[in-house]
C-alpha positions in Angstrom: -15.5 -1.7 -9.4 -13.4 -3.7 -11.8 -10.2 -2.7 -13.7 -9.9 -3.9 -17.2 -6.5 -5.7 -17.6 -6.0 -6.0 -21.2 -6.4 -4.9 -24.6 -4.8 -5.8 -27.1 -2.4 -8.6 -25.6 -0.5 -8.1 -22.7 2.9 -7.4 -25.1 1.0 -5.3 -27.4 -0.4 -3.4 -24.6 3.2 -3.0 -23.1 5.1 -1.7 -26.4 2.5 0.9 -26.9 2.8 2.0 -23.5 6.5 2.1 -23.4 6.3 4.1 -27.6 2.8 6.1 -28.0 -0.1 7.3 -25.3 -2.3 5.3 -23.3 -5.9 6.8 -21.5 -6.9 4.2 -18.5 -9.7 4.5 -16.5 -8.2 3.6 -13.0 -11.9 4.3 -11.3 -11.0 2.0 -8.7 -8.2 4.2 -7.5 -11.2 5.4 -4.6 -9.9 8.8 -2.6 -10.4 8.8 1.0 -10.8 12.2 1.8 -9.8 13.8 5.5 -11.3 17.6 6.3 -10.7 19.4 9.4 -8.5 20.6 12.1 -6.6 17.2 13.2 -6.7 16.2 9.0 -2.0 16.3 9.4 -1.9 15.0 12.7 -4.6 11.8 11.4 -2.9 11.6 7.8 0.9 11.0 9.9 -0.4 8.8 12.5 -1.3 6.6 9.8 2.2 6.5 8.1 5.6 6.6 8.6 6.7 9.0 6.3 7.6 12.0 7.7 5.2 14.3 6.7 5.7 17.5 8.4 7.6 19.9 5.2 4.5 18.6 2.9 4.0 21.7 0.7 0.2 22.3 -0.3 -0.3 20.2 -4.4 2.6 17.8 -3.2 2.2 14.0 -3.9 3.6 11.2 -1.6 4.3 7.5 -2.1 3.7 6.4 1.3 3.5 2.9 3.1 0.9 2.9 5.8 1.2 1.0 8.6 -0.8 -0.3 11.6 1.0 -0.5 15.2 2.7 -3.7 14.6 4.6 -2.1 11.7 2.4 -4.1 8.7 1.0 -2.7 5.8 -1.9 -1.2 5.2 -2.1 0.3 1.6 0.6 1.9 -0.2 -1.3 5.1 -1.7 -0.5 8.4 -3.0 -0.9 11.5 -0.6 -1.7 14.3 -2.1 -2.1 17.7 0.4 -4.7 20.1 -0.6 -4.0 22.1 2.7 -3.8 21.5 6.4 -7.2 21.0 6.9 -7.3 18.9 3.5 -5.7 15.7 2.0 -6.3 12.5 -0.2 -5.5 9.1 0.0 -5.5 7.8 -3.7 -6.0 4.0 -2.8 -6.3 1.0 -4.1 -6.6 -3.0 -3.5 -7.6 -2.6 0.4 -10.2 -0.9 2.3 -8.2 2.0 4.1 -11.5 4.2 5.1 -12.8 2.2 7.7 -9.4 2.0 9.0 -9.1 6.0 9.3 -12.9 6.1 10.5 -11.3 3.9 13.5 -8.4 6.1 14.2 -10.1 9.3 14.1 -12.3 7.7 16.8 -9.9 6.2 18.7 -7.9 8.9 19.0 -10.4 11.3 20.0 -9.5 13.4 16.3 -11.5 16.2 14.7 -11.5 14.8 10.8 -13.9 13.8 8.9 -13.0 11.4 6.4 -15.2 10.1 3.5 -15.6 8.5 -0.1 -15.5 11.8 -2.6 -17.2 11.4 -6.0 -13.5 11.5 -7.7 -12.9 9.2 -10.5 -8.9 9.0 -11.6 -8.2 8.9 -14.9 -4.3 8.2 -16.2 -2.7 9.3 -19.6 0.2 7.4 -19.5 3.3 6.9 -22.0 5.9 8.8 -23.4 3.8 11.1 -25.7 1.1 11.8 -22.5 2.7 15.4 -21.7 1.9 16.4 -25.4 -1.5 15.4 -25.0 -2.8 16.8 -22.0 -1.1 20.2 -23.5 -3.8 20.1 -26.0 -6.8 20.0 -23.7 -5.3 22.1 -20.6 -2.3 24.1 -22.5 1.0 24.2 -22.5 0.7 25.0 -18.2 0.8 21.0 -17.8 4.3 21.1 -18.9 5.6 23.1 -15.6 3.9 20.6 -13.7 6.6 18.7 -11.2 7.1 15.3 -10.2 4.8 14.2 -8.1 3.5 17.4 -7.9 -0.1 18.5 -8.5 -2.2 21.2 -10.0 -5.7 22.7 -11.0 -6.8 22.8 -14.6 -9.8 23.8 -15.9 -11.5 22.0 -18.1 -15.0 23.0 -19.6 -15.5 25.5 -16.7 -14.6 23.1 -14.0 -12.0 23.0 -11.9 -9.9 19.3 -11.8 -7.1 18.3 -10.3 -4.0 17.1 -12.5 -1.1 15.3 -11.0 2.4 14.1 -12.8 2.1 10.3 -11.6 1.0 7.4 -12.4 1.4 3.5 -12.0 4.2 3.5 -15.1 7.3 4.3 -15.2 6.8 5.7 -18.6 6.2 9.2 -17.6 2.3 10.7 -17.6 -0.5 12.0 -15.3 -3.4 11.3 -13.0 -6.8 13.8 -13.9 -8.9 13.4 -10.8 -12.6 14.0 -12.6 -14.8 15.4 -10.4 -17.5 15.6 -12.8 -19.9 12.5 -13.9 -21.0 13.9 -16.9 -17.6 15.7 -17.8 -16.0 12.6 -17.8 -16.9 10.8 -20.8 -16.4 14.2 -22.9 -12.8 14.2 -21.3 -12.3 10.3 -22.8 -13.7 11.6 -26.3 -11.6 14.6 -26.3 -8.2 12.7 -25.2 -9.3 10.2 -28.3 -10.3 12.7 -30.7 -6.6 15.3 -30.2 -4.3 11.9 -30.0 -5.6 10.7 -32.7 -2.0 11.6 -34.6 -0.1 10.8 -31.3 -1.5 7.0 -31.4 -3.3 7.3 -28.6 -5.2 4.0 -27.4 -7.2 2.5 -24.1 -4.9 1.0 -21.8 -3.9 0.1 -18.2 -1.6 -0.8 -15.8 0.7 -3.6 -17.9 2.2 -6.0 -16.1 5.8 -6.4 -17.8 6.2 -2.0 -17.5 5.4 -2.6 -13.6 7.1 -5.5 -13.3 10.7 -4.3 -15.1 10.0 -0.6 -12.9 9.6 -2.7 -9.8 5.9 -1.3 -8.7 4.6 -3.2 -6.1 0.9 -4.4 -5.7 -0.5 -4.5 -2.5 -2.1 -7.8 -1.8 0.6 -9.6 -4.3 4.2 -8.5 -3.7 2.9 -7.0 0.1 0.2 -7.6 2.8 -0.8 -6.8 6.3 2.0 -8.9 7.6 5.1 -7.2 5.8 6.7 -4.4 6.9 7.4 -1.6 4.6 11.4 -2.7 5.4 10.5 -6.3 3.4 9.7 -4.9 0.6 12.0 -2.5 -0.1 10.7 0.5 1.2 12.9 1.3 3.0 13.3 5.2 2.3 9.7 5.6 2.8 10.5 5.1 6.4 11.7 8.3 8.7 13.1 6.2 11.1 14.8 9.2 12.9 12.2 11.9 12.7 9.9 13.6 15.6 6.7 12.3 14.2 3.8 11.0 15.6 3.4 8.1 13.6 1.2 4.9 14.9 4.1 2.4 13.8 7.3 4.5 14.3 8.1 2.7 17.3 6.9 -0.7 16.5 9.0 -0.6 13.1 12.3 0.5 14.8 12.7 -2.7 16.9 10.5 -5.2 15.0 12.9 -8.0 13.2 12.7 -8.3 9.4 12.0 -11.9 8.6 11.7 -11.4 4.4 12.9 -10.1 2.1 11.1 -9.2 -1.5 14.3 -9.9 -4.2 14.3 -10.0 -8.1 14.9 -12.9 -9.9 16.0 -13.2 -13.4 16.1 -16.1 -15.9 17.5 -16.0 -19.5 15.1 -18.2 -21.5 11.1 -18.6 -21.1 10.3 -21.1 -18.6 6.7 -22.4 -17.2 6.5 -22.5 -14.1 5.2 -25.8 -12.1 4.3 -23.5 -8.6 5.7 -20.2 -7.1 8.4 -21.9 -4.6 11.9 -21.4 -5.0 14.3 -24.0 -3.8 18.0 -24.5 -2.2 18.4 -28.0 -2.6 14.7 -29.6 -1.8 14.3 -26.7 1.3 11.9 -23.7 0.2 13.4 -20.8 1.0 10.8 -18.1 -1.0 7.5 -17.7 -2.7 7.1 -15.8 -6.5 4.4 -13.0 -6.0 5.1 -11.4 -9.1 6.5 -12.7 -12.8 6.1 -12.1 -16.4 8.9 -12.7 -19.6 10.4 -9.1 -20.7 9.9 -8.7 -24.3 12.7 -6.0 -24.5 15.0 -8.0 -22.2 14.0 -11.2 -23.2 14.7 -13.0 -20.2 12.0 -14.0 -17.2 11.9 -11.7 -14.3 10.1 -12.1 -10.8 9.5 -10.6 -7.6 10.2 -13.1 -4.7 9.7 -13.0 -1.4 12.8 -15.0 0.2 13.6 -15.6 3.7 16.3 -13.8 5.0 17.6 -16.5 7.2 18.6 -18.4 3.1 19.4 -14.9 1.6 23.0 -15.8 2.6 23.7 -18.9 0.6 21.7 -17.7 -2.1 23.6 -18.4 -5.4 21.8 -21.4 -5.5 18.2 -20.8 -6.0 15.9 -22.5 -8.5 12.8 -22.8 -9.4 10.5 -25.8 -11.2 9.1 -25.8 -14.0 7.8 -27.9 -16.8 11.6 -28.6 -18.1 12.8 -29.4 -14.7 14.9 -27.3 -12.5 16.0 -24.4 -13.9 18.5 -21.6 -11.8 18.5 -18.3 -11.2 19.9 -15.0 -10.8 19.1 -13.1 -7.6 18.8 -9.5 -7.4 18.0 -6.4 -5.8 14.3 -4.4 -6.7 13.9 -2.3 -8.6 16.2 -4.5 -11.8 19.1 -2.4 -12.6 19.4 -3.7 -16.4 22.0 -2.5 -17.1 24.3 -3.7 -14.1 23.0 -7.1 -15.4 24.4 -6.9 -18.2 21.0 -7.1 -20.3 20.6 -4.8 -23.7 17.1 -3.5 -24.3 15.7 -4.3 -27.8 13.0 -2.1 -29.9 10.1 -3.2 -30.9 9.6 -5.5 -34.1 13.7 -5.9 -33.5 15.3 -9.3 -32.3 18.8 -10.0 -30.5 
């Protein structure tokens, strides 16, 4: 399945997302549905995040990890009941892994891919737009919570979530014939809100510190090496496939942020101390809001103590970089954002 990456230009999409409201076709965000008596046990086995206190309708950002502690995916988990969960995934297969675990551990759990096509509505005007479709009750959905709403006689799950930090919702469309009708209605009722088509935006997601599986992390990295420490419940008394290994496995790398105070054209993605390669850029962009070049870098831990002298190679020569933790704290970095159409 394909996912659009640009509609106007990368920068125009960015400003529109930050100022108005966009409708994203993210039906590539497939659901792995798990049902049956051992559903809760299987889902907990797949993640080191403690789900024992999960409530109905609650959503969880959670690393999925294998027996070595390596990442498999980082989906949103949605609890419908103790016997019914969705894993809303992207960028790697989870269905077959879940089936393998269910079979290998002899669990009474059915793993399937339901006909669900997520539709994201993102941006500061998202709540206003959805209230015109589903009513004012939409405002009662808390962050990372979900509720069902009636659309043309069909109940659809709506969650306050999405792959941006601009605020928004994801509608889990479950009727293919209603999908086009809902899309058209969102645009008809959002015309005065400057609604437009959109998609996950590289600039916004890097500014917000949102990670991409397969780029910023992968099978050989643990949650600790991706800055996802708070989603690992090291002290929890839970049965998780990866937890024992994560308690002892030593991190070799760390994902950090770098900032360059001008536009640059990179020769390659390597990061250096002197002539030694100590890291690799995994994602990068120019930020029009802060007028800086931003990047995520996977850096070898043994070099981080001496990381004040990092540089990259560009078409104009070697350029020094500032390093920082993720997500970027622009106030601490001394950077002041601008509005579209203004200049510093």
